[in-house]
C-alpha positions as CSV (number, residue, x, y, z in Angstrom):
1,X,83.5,-70.3,-5.8
2,X,81.6,-70.9,-2.5
3,X,78.0,-69.9,-1.9
4,X,77.4,-66.6,-0.1
5,X,76.5,-67.1,3.5
6,X,73.1,-65.6,4.4
7,X,72.8,-64.2,7.9
8,X,69.6,-64.8,9.9
9,X,70.5,-62.1,12.4
10,X,68.2,-59.0,12.6
11,X,70.1,-55.8,12.0
12,X,70.9,-53.8,15.2
13,X,68.9,-50.7,14.2
14,X,65.8,-52.9,13.6
15,X,66.2,-54.6,17.0
16,X,66.3,-51.2,18.7
17,X,63.1,-50.2,16.9
18,X,61.3,-53.3,17.9
19,X,62.4,-52.9,21.5
20,X,61.4,-49.3,21.6
21,X,58.0,-50.1,20.3
22,X,57.6,-52.9,22.8
23,X,58.7,-50.7,25.7
24,X,56.3,-48.0,24.6
25,X,53.5,-50.5,24.3
26,X,54.1,-51.8,27.8
27,X,54.3,-48.3,29.2
28,X,51.0,-47.2,27.6
29,X,49.3,-50.5,28.6
30,X,50.3,-50.1,32.2
31,X,49.4,-46.4,32.1
32,X,46.0,-47.3,30.8
33,X,45.3,-50.0,33.4
34,X,46.6,-47.9,36.3
35,X,44.8,-44.7,35.6
36,X,41.5,-46.5,34.7
37,X,41.2,-49.0,37.4
38,X,44.1,-49.4,39.8
39,X,44.7,-45.8,40.9
40,X,43.4,-45.0,44.4
41,X,40.9,-42.2,44.5
42,X,41.8,-39.1,46.5
43,X,40.8,-39.4,50.1
44,X,37.2,-38.5,50.7
45,X,36.0,-39.1,47.1
46,X,33.1,-41.5,46.6
47,X,31.5,-40.3,49.7
48,X,28.4,-41.8,51.5
49,X,26.9,-39.7,54.2
50,X,24.7,-40.9,57.0
51,X,21.0,-41.3,56.5
52,X,19.4,-38.3,58.3
53,X,15.8,-37.8,59.4
54,X,14.4,-34.4,58.3
55,X,11.0,-32.8,58.4
56,X,11.1,-30.7,55.2
57,X,12.9,-30.7,51.9
58,X,12.4,-28.0,49.3
59,X,12.0,-29.0,45.6
60,X,12.7,-26.4,42.9
61,X,12.6,-26.7,39.1
62,X,13.4,-24.8,35.9
63,X,11.2,-25.5,32.9
64,X,11.0,-24.1,29.4
65,X,7.8,-25.0,27.5
66,X,5.1,-23.8,25.2
67,X,1.8,-22.8,26.9
68,X,-1.7,-23.2,25.4
69,X,-1.5,-19.8,23.7
70,X,1.7,-20.9,21.8
71,X,4.0,-18.7,23.9
72,X,7.4,-19.9,25.2
73,X,7.5,-19.8,29.0
74,X,10.6,-20.0,31.2
75,X,9.9,-21.0,34.8
76,X,13.1,-20.4,36.7
77,X,13.1,-21.2,40.4
78,X,16.5,-22.6,41.2
79,X,18.8,-19.6,41.0
80,X,16.2,-17.4,42.6
81,X,16.5,-19.6,45.6
82,X,20.3,-19.6,45.3
83,X,20.4,-15.8,45.4
84,X,18.0,-15.7,48.4
85,X,20.1,-18.3,50.3
86,X,23.3,-16.4,49.7
87,X,21.7,-13.1,50.8
88,X,20.9,-14.6,54.2
89,X,24.4,-16.1,54.8
90,X,26.3,-14.5,57.7
91,X,29.0,-17.0,58.4
92,X,30.0,-19.0,55.3
93,X,29.1,-19.8,51.7
94,X,30.6,-22.9,50.0
95,X,29.7,-23.6,46.4
96,X,30.9,-26.3,44.0
97,X,29.7,-25.7,40.4
98,X,30.8,-27.2,37.1
99,X,30.0,-24.6,34.3
100,X,30.5,-21.1,35.7
101,X,30.8,-18.4,33.1
102,X,28.9,-16.0,30.9
103,X,30.3,-17.0,27.5
104,X,27.7,-17.8,24.7
105,X,27.6,-18.1,21.0
106,X,26.5,-14.5,20.7
107,X,23.3,-15.4,18.7
108,X,20.8,-15.2,21.5
109,X,20.2,-13.4,24.7
110,X,20.5,-15.5,27.9
111,X,19.8,-14.7,31.5
112,X,23.0,-13.5,33.2
113,X,22.9,-16.1,35.9
114,X,26.7,-16.4,36.4
115,X,27.2,-12.7,36.9
116,X,24.2,-12.4,39.2
117,X,25.6,-15.3,41.3
118,X,28.9,-13.5,41.5
119,X,27.2,-10.3,42.5
120,X,25.2,-12.0,45.2
121,X,28.3,-13.6,46.7
122,X,30.4,-10.3,46.5
123,X,27.5,-8.3,48.0
124,X,27.2,-10.6,50.9
125,X,31.0,-10.7,51.5
126,X,30.9,-6.8,51.6
127,X,28.1,-6.9,54.2
128,X,29.9,-9.5,56.3
129,X,33.7,-9.1,55.8
130,X,34.4,-12.1,58.1
131,X,32.2,-14.3,56.0
132,X,34.1,-17.3,54.7
133,X,33.3,-17.7,51.0
134,X,34.7,-20.6,49.0
135,X,33.9,-21.3,45.3
136,X,35.0,-24.7,43.9
137,X,34.8,-25.1,40.1
138,X,36.1,-27.1,37.2
139,X,39.0,-26.4,34.8
140,X,36.6,-26.1,31.9
141,X,36.0,-22.5,32.9
142,X,39.6,-21.7,32.1
143,X,39.5,-23.8,29.0
144,X,42.0,-26.0,30.8
145,X,44.4,-23.3,31.8
146,X,44.3,-21.1,28.7
147,X,42.7,-18.1,30.5
148,X,40.8,-17.1,33.5
149,X,37.0,-16.6,33.2
150,X,35.7,-13.2,34.3
151,X,33.5,-14.8,36.9
152,X,36.5,-16.3,38.6
153,X,38.6,-13.1,38.4
154,X,35.8,-11.1,40.0
155,X,35.4,-13.5,42.9
156,X,39.1,-13.6,43.6
157,X,39.4,-9.8,43.4
158,X,36.7,-9.5,46.1
159,X,38.2,-11.9,48.7
160,X,36.5,-15.1,47.7
161,X,38.7,-18.3,47.7
162,X,38.3,-19.9,44.3
163,X,39.6,-23.5,44.0
164,X,40.1,-24.9,40.5
165,X,39.6,-28.7,40.9
166,X,42.7,-30.8,40.0
167,X,41.7,-33.5,37.5
168,X,45.1,-35.3,37.3
169,X,44.3,-37.3,40.4
170,X,41.0,-38.6,39.0
171,X,40.8,-41.8,37.1
172,X,40.7,-41.7,33.3
173,X,37.3,-42.0,31.5
174,X,38.8,-42.0,28.0
175,X,41.7,-44.4,28.7
176,X,43.0,-45.0,25.2
177,X,43.4,-41.3,24.6
178,X,44.4,-40.3,28.1
179,X,47.2,-42.9,28.3
180,X,48.8,-41.3,25.2
181,X,48.2,-37.8,26.5
182,X,49.8,-38.6,29.9
183,X,52.8,-40.3,28.2
184,X,53.6,-37.7,25.6
185,X,51.7,-34.4,26.1
186,X,51.0,-33.5,29.7
187,X,54.6,-32.5,30.4
188,X,54.3,-29.3,28.2
189,X,51.5,-27.6,30.2
190,X,48.7,-25.6,28.8
191,X,49.3,-21.9,29.4
192,X,50.2,-19.6,26.5
193,X,48.7,-17.4,23.8
194,X,45.6,-19.1,22.5
195,X,45.0,-19.3,18.8
196,X,42.4,-22.1,18.4
197,X,38.7,-21.0,18.4
198,X,37.1,-21.9,21.7
199,X,35.0,-25.1,21.2
200,X,32.7,-24.3,24.1
201,X,31.5,-20.8,23.1
202,X,32.1,-18.5,20.1
203,X,32.5,-15.5,22.5
204,X,35.0,-17.2,24.8
205,X,38.7,-16.5,24.4
206,X,40.8,-18.6,22.1
207,X,42.7,-21.6,23.5
208,X,46.1,-23.2,23.1
209,X,46.5,-26.5,21.3
210,X,47.8,-28.0,24.6
211,X,44.6,-27.0,26.4
212,X,42.5,-28.4,23.6
213,X,44.4,-31.7,23.9
214,X,43.8,-31.8,27.7
215,X,40.1,-31.1,27.1
216,X,39.9,-34.3,25.1
217,X,40.4,-36.3,28.3
218,X,36.8,-35.5,29.0
219,X,36.9,-35.5,32.8
220,X,35.4,-33.1,35.2
221,X,34.3,-31.9,38.6
222,X,30.6,-32.1,37.5
223,X,29.0,-31.3,40.9
224,X,26.4,-28.5,41.4
225,X,25.7,-27.5,45.0
226,X,25.6,-24.7,47.5
227,X,26.0,-24.7,51.3
228,X,25.6,-22.0,53.9
229,X,25.1,-22.2,57.6
230,X,21.3,-22.1,57.0
231,X,20.8,-24.7,54.3
232,X,22.3,-26.7,51.4
233,X,21.1,-27.1,47.8
234,X,21.9,-30.1,45.6
235,X,21.0,-29.4,42.0
236,X,21.4,-30.4,38.3
237,X,21.8,-26.7,37.2
238,X,25.0,-24.9,36.3
239,X,25.5,-21.1,36.8
240,X,26.2,-20.8,33.2
241,X,24.4,-18.1,31.1
242,X,24.1,-20.3,28.0
243,X,22.4,-23.0,30.2
244,X,19.9,-20.4,31.5
245,X,16.9,-21.9,29.7
246,X,17.6,-25.6,30.4
247,X,15.3,-27.8,32.4
248,X,16.7,-28.6,35.8
249,X,15.8,-29.6,39.4
250,X,17.2,-28.9,42.8
251,X,16.6,-29.9,46.4
252,X,17.1,-27.7,49.5
253,X,18.0,-29.5,52.7
254,X,18.8,-28.5,56.3
255,X,20.3,-30.3,59.3
256,X,23.2,-32.7,59.7
257,X,23.4,-33.4,55.9
258,X,24.9,-29.9,55.6
259,X,27.9,-31.2,57.5
260,X,28.2,-34.2,55.3
261,X,28.3,-32.0,52.2
262,X,30.9,-29.7,53.7
263,X,33.1,-32.7,54.6
264,X,32.8,-34.1,51.0
265,X,33.7,-30.6,49.6
266,X,36.7,-30.2,51.9
267,X,38.1,-33.4,50.5
268,X,38.1,-31.9,47.0
269,X,39.9,-28.8,48.3
270,X,42.5,-30.8,50.2
271,X,43.6,-32.8,47.1
272,X,43.2,-29.9,44.6
273,X,45.3,-27.1,46.2
274,X,48.0,-26.4,48.8
275,X,46.8,-22.8,49.2
276,X,45.4,-21.7,52.5
277,X,41.6,-21.7,52.2
278,X,39.3,-19.9,54.6
279,X,37.0,-22.9,55.0
280,X,34.4,-23.1,57.8
281,X,35.5,-25.0,60.8
282,X,32.9,-27.8,61.1
283,X,33.5,-28.2,64.8
284,X,31.9,-24.8,65.3
285,X,28.6,-25.8,63.9
286,X,26.0,-28.1,65.3
287,X,23.7,-29.1,62.4
288,X,20.9,-30.8,64.2
289,X,18.3,-32.9,62.5
290,X,14.7,-32.2,63.4
291,X,13.6,-35.8,63.5
292,X,11.0,-35.6,60.7
293,X,9.5,-38.4,58.7
294,X,11.7,-37.9,55.6
295,X,15.2,-39.3,55.2
296,X,18.0,-37.7,53.3
297,X,21.5,-39.0,52.4
298,X,24.3,-37.2,50.5
299,X,26.1,-39.4,48.0
300,X,29.0,-38.8,45.5
301,X,30.5,-40.7,42.6
302,X,30.3,-44.4,42.9
303,X,28.1,-44.4,46.0
304,X,25.4,-42.8,43.8
305,X,25.7,-45.7,41.4
306,X,25.4,-48.2,44.2
307,X,22.2,-46.6,45.5
308,X,20.6,-46.4,42.1
309,X,21.3,-50.1,41.3
310,X,20.1,-51.2,44.7
311,X,16.8,-49.3,44.5
312,X,16.1,-50.4,40.9
313,X,16.8,-54.0,41.9
314,X,14.3,-53.9,44.7
315,X,11.3,-52.6,42.8
316,X,8.1,-54.6,42.8
317,X,5.5,-55.3,40.2
318,X,3.0,-52.7,41.5
319,X,5.7,-49.9,41.8
320,X,6.2,-47.2,39.2
321,X,9.6,-46.0,38.1
322,X,9.8,-42.4,36.9
323,X,13.1,-41.2,35.3
324,X,14.0,-37.8,33.8
325,X,17.5,-37.9,32.3
326,X,19.8,-35.9,30.1
327,X,22.1,-38.9,29.4
328,X,21.1,-42.5,29.9
329,X,23.6,-45.1,28.8
330,X,24.9,-47.2,31.7
331,X,24.5,-50.9,30.9
332,X,23.7,-52.1,34.4
333,X,21.0,-49.5,34.9
334,X,19.5,-50.4,31.5
335,X,19.4,-54.1,32.5
336,X,17.7,-53.2,35.8
337,X,15.1,-51.2,33.9
338,X,14.4,-54.2,31.6
339,X,14.2,-56.6,34.5
340,X,11.8,-54.4,36.4
341,X,9.6,-54.0,33.4
342,X,9.7,-57.8,32.8
343,X,8.5,-58.4,36.3
344,X,5.6,-56.0,35.9
345,X,6.9,-52.6,37.1
346,X,5.7,-49.6,35.1
347,X,8.6,-47.6,33.8
348,X,8.1,-44.1,32.5
349,X,11.2,-42.3,31.1
350,X,11.6,-38.7,29.9
351,X,14.8,-38.1,27.9
352,X,16.5,-35.3,26.2
353,X,16.9,-36.2,22.4
354,X,20.6,-35.1,22.6
355,X,20.2,-33.1,19.3
356,X,21.3,-29.7,20.4
357,X,23.9,-28.1,22.7
358,X,24.4,-24.4,23.1
359,X,23.2,-23.6,19.6
360,X,25.0,-26.4,17.8
361,X,23.6,-29.6,16.5
362,X,24.4,-33.0,18.1
363,X,24.2,-36.5,16.8
364,X,21.6,-37.9,19.3
365,X,24.1,-40.0,21.2
366,X,23.5,-41.8,23.5
367,X,19.8,-41.4,24.0
368,X,18.5,-42.2,20.5
369,X,20.0,-45.7,20.4
370,X,19.4,-46.3,24.1
371,X,15.7,-45.4,23.7
372,X,15.4,-47.6,20.6
373,X,16.9,-50.5,22.6
374,X,14.4,-50.1,25.4
375,X,11.5,-49.9,23.0
376,X,12.8,-52.9,21.0
377,X,12.9,-54.9,24.3
378,X,9.2,-55.1,23.7
379,X,7.8,-54.6,27.1
380,X,4.5,-52.8,27.3
381,X,5.5,-51.6,30.7
382,X,8.3,-49.3,29.3
383,X,7.2,-46.0,27.9
384,X,9.6,-43.3,26.6
385,X,8.8,-39.7,25.9
386,X,11.2,-36.9,24.7
387,X,11.3,-33.5,26.2
388,X,10.2,-31.1,23.5
389,X,13.4,-29.0,23.5
390,X,14.0,-26.1,21.3
391,X,17.5,-24.6,21.8
392,X,17.7,-25.7,25.4
393,X,18.4,-29.1,27.0
394,X,16.4,-31.3,29.3
395,X,19.3,-31.2,31.8
396,X,17.4,-33.0,34.6
397,X,18.9,-36.1,36.3
398,X,16.1,-37.4,38.5
399,X,14.9,-40.8,39.6
400,X,11.5,-41.2,41.4
401,X,10.3,-44.7,42.5
402,X,6.7,-44.6,43.4
403,X,6.4,-47.5,45.8
404,X,3.0,-49.2,46.3
405,X,3.8,-50.5,49.8
406,X,6.9,-48.8,51.2
407,X,8.2,-45.3,51.2
408,X,8.8,-43.6,47.9
409,X,12.4,-42.9,46.8
410,X,14.0,-39.9,45.1
411,X,17.5,-39.7,43.8
412,X,18.6,-36.4,42.2
413,X,21.6,-34.3,41.5
414,X,24.5,-33.8,39.0
415,X,25.0,-37.4,37.9
416,X,23.9,-38.6,34.5
417,X,23.3,-42.3,34.2
418,X,26.5,-43.1,32.3
419,X,29.8,-44.8,33.1
420,X,31.7,-41.4,33.3
421,X,29.2,-40.0,35.8
422,X,28.8,-43.1,38.0
423,X,32.0,-45.2,37.9
424,X,34.2,-43.0,40.1
425,X,35.5,-41.0,37.2
426,X,33.8,-37.6,37.3
427,X,33.1,-35.9,40.6
428,X,29.3,-36.0,41.1
429,X,26.9,-35.1,43.9
430,X,23.4,-36.4,44.5
431,X,20.9,-36.7,47.3
432,X,18.8,-39.7,48.1
433,X,15.4,-39.0,49.7
434,X,12.7,-41.3,51.1
435,X,9.3,-40.5,52.4
436,X,5.6,-41.4,52.5
437,X,3.2,-40.2,49.8
438,X,1.7,-37.4,51.9
439,X,5.1,-35.6,52.3
440,X,5.3,-32.4,50.4
441,X,8.5,-33.1,48.5
442,X,7.2,-36.5,47.4
443,X,3.9,-34.9,46.1
444,X,5.9,-32.2,44.3
445,X,8.2,-34.6,42.5
446,X,5.3,-36.8,41.5
447,X,3.4,-33.7,40.3
448,X,6.5,-32.6,38.3
449,X,6.6,-35.9,36.4
450,X,2.9,-36.1,35.9
451,X,2.8,-32.5,34.6
452,X,5.5,-32.9,31.9
453,X,4.4,-36.4,31.0
454,X,0.7,-35.5,30.5
455,X,1.4,-32.0,29.1
456,X,-0.6,-30.2,31.7
457,X,-1.1,-26.5,31.0
458,X,1.4,-26.6,28.1
459,X,3.5,-28.7,25.8
460,X,6.5,-30.3,27.5
461,X,7.0,-33.8,26.0
462,X,6.4,-35.6,22.8
463,X,5.9,-39.3,21.9
464,X,8.9,-41.6,21.3
465,X,8.0,-41.8,17.6
466,X,8.9,-38.1,17.2
467,X,12.6,-38.9,16.9
468,X,12.5,-42.6,16.0
469,X,13.3,-41.9,12.3
470,X,16.6,-40.1,13.2
471,X,18.3,-43.3,14.4
472,X,20.2,-44.8,11.4
473,X,22.7,-47.6,11.2
474,X,25.7,-45.4,11.2
475,X,24.6,-43.6,14.4
476,X,23.9,-47.0,16.1
477,X,27.3,-48.3,15.0
478,X,29.0,-45.2,16.3
479,X,27.3,-45.7,19.7
480,X,28.4,-49.4,19.9
481,X,32.0,-48.5,19.0
482,X,32.0,-45.7,21.6
483,X,30.9,-48.1,24.3
484,X,33.6,-50.6,23.4
485,X,36.4,-48.0,23.1
486,X,35.1,-45.8,26.0
487,X,35.8,-42.8,23.8
488,X,32.7,-40.7,24.4
489,X,31.7,-37.2,25.4
490,X,28.9,-38.4,27.7
């Protein structure tokens, strides 16, 4: 009896399985590469305006701190100026703001800044029916299409054009997750009856699972700005009630830079919606500069990054870098800081400890491990202080380079110093300002940093050692893995 012949052939059903897995792997790999690096940005995104001469720039801040009598003080300047600017608008109001709702955790009273902003715009629209009012915002305020926030509904009901920024056209900041989401999930939409508790606020409506899955892409229109025919404001502050006690800064500008901001905002509208929007005709306005001694330049997305890196690279030994930042994690910026300190530049950094967000505890990422890295670098020229937050956040994003020989430099606006905020992923908006030391805005920004650094008239900041013990090995390992996988929330 002959031996049984053994076949070396793989069964057909196994071959099909292997080919299916291979094809899916190729599709997901290509999807990841395309949506992370290859995909062209929408036209007008990553915008760099001209450098304009201006004579005056307003600086505004919000601060929460403990005064010498032990009482909590809230200084809020930014939205007071927003309301005033809106109340003087006769021809147009264009706003682009990330968080724009009144939802909270219900455990604490917050200033109703979102509703007051809506009231201000509606009141002005009623006074001037022909006023063009456009409000651009992010999908986070609808929990990614699960519902409509009351702020948005009220604006629309009163003749204001509301544009919800489209995020699909932006590059992916969490590519491993987003490639799977784009391949298998996006086709089912997000609308429906929500049943999952809202992760953003306990009082907010419940969301659908599909909206929750879309949220995990972690991408946003993160800009915070306002423009009228009279002036523009570029800020770090959101019109979001639960953010009402955060530390923030803003700059008010006039002149041709207003037109630059309007052009950049029109680009967001053009790619986000096909609806007819009553947008101001820029040809009808002659925003003239007044030829002052300050310069101002409007920057978005990757152009912000380019300016930061260039300015940090060009510091000298007798310059001083002041930085106030909610999130600091970008590797190139960290290396520029180390190089500057090594060459003799004084570097003073105020950071949020990243331990609280809207009443919930956070891990301390990324600032705890980043601060430890800078301290361990061992340069006596680097000093880090934490803002002494309670239930609020040090939400400032501000760079001030105090130059010994040349004009001082300010860069401020919505962008945190992270990959998501600077690498053409989120939509961001900053302004770069230069001027001599006697200029008012330069004095005010220097005074702002010196005040919170030295705890003048109150307690604002604490030493690095205050949070040093909270960095453990697991937290540091998580930070490193997040950087490798790009799966972060910052």
